[in-house]
N, C-alpha and C positions, 0 to 999 in steps of 0.2 A: 450104668446104674439106672434102674427103673424110676419113673417119676414118683410113684407111690412111696418107694423106699426112700427117695431123696426128701420128699415132703415130710415123712415121719422123722427122718434124721434131723431136719432143720427145726421142726417143732420141738423135738426133744432136747437138742443140744444148742440151738441157735442162741438163746439167752446167755449160755455159758461162753460161747465163742465171742459174743459181743462184749461180755464183761472182761474176758481175757484181753481182747484187743484194746479196750478202753484204758487199760493200765498204762499203755505206752502211746497210743495213737489218739490224735484229735478227731480222727474219722474212723471210728471202729466199725461202722456199718460198711464202709468201703472195703476194709480188710476182710470182713466176713464174706462179703459178696465176691470179692476176687478169689478167695479160698474155695468157695463153692463152685465157681466157674472152673477153677483148676481141677477140682474133683471130678466134675462132669467130663472134662477132657482127658482124664487119666485113662490110659489103656495099658494093661488091664486095671480094673478098679482095685484100690488098696484093700487088703484083707480086713483092716479095721478103719473104715472110713471116718468115723467120729474122731478117733485119735489122730488120724492123718490130717483132718481139717484143723484140729486144735494146734498141731505143730505148724501148719502153714499159716494160720491166723497169727500165731505168736511171731513167726519169722517176718511176716509182712508188717506187723505193727512195729517190731523192733527196727526193721529197715527204714520205715517211715520216720521213726524217731531220730535215727542217725542222720537221715537226709535233712530233716528239719533243723537239727542242731548244726550241721555243716552249713546249711543256708544261712542260719542266724549268725554263725561265726564269720562267714564271708561278708555278709551285709555290714556287720559291725566293723570288720577290718576295712572295708571300702569306705565306710563313714569316717573312720579315723583318718584315712589317707586323703579323702576329699576335703576335709577341713583345712589341710595344709594347702591344697590347690586353690581353694576358693577364698582364702583369707588374703586380703590385699597386703602387699609388701610396702610398708611406708618408705623404705629406702629407695624405691624406684622414683618416687616423686612426681609421676605423671598425674595430671588431673584430667577429669572427664572432658573439660572444654579443650584442653591441649590435644587430647586424642581425637576429638571431633574435628578440630581445625586441621590436624595432620591428614585425617581421612578425606576431608573436603579438598585438600590440595591434590590428593591422588585422583579424585574423580573429575 
């Protein structure tokens, strides 16, 4: 695709691509930029480049949304698990000074 044609395409459809990406992505500009880079690399160029970029922008934004949700779910799950690990168990009965004394004996 020639630079002039790409520039016209971006000026004409860029705001729409960004608006579409913003529905699902916290980084709509990144989605649009990535889609444009993929368009430039396409060989041969798509017959309808504007529609092609709309589809790629949508797919990138939705993929980002799914990744972010998976990451949030994972972090929440780890947070729930960590609470069990970091909460002291009163049934153990060891105090900090007892632990320090035992460590001093070892050294």
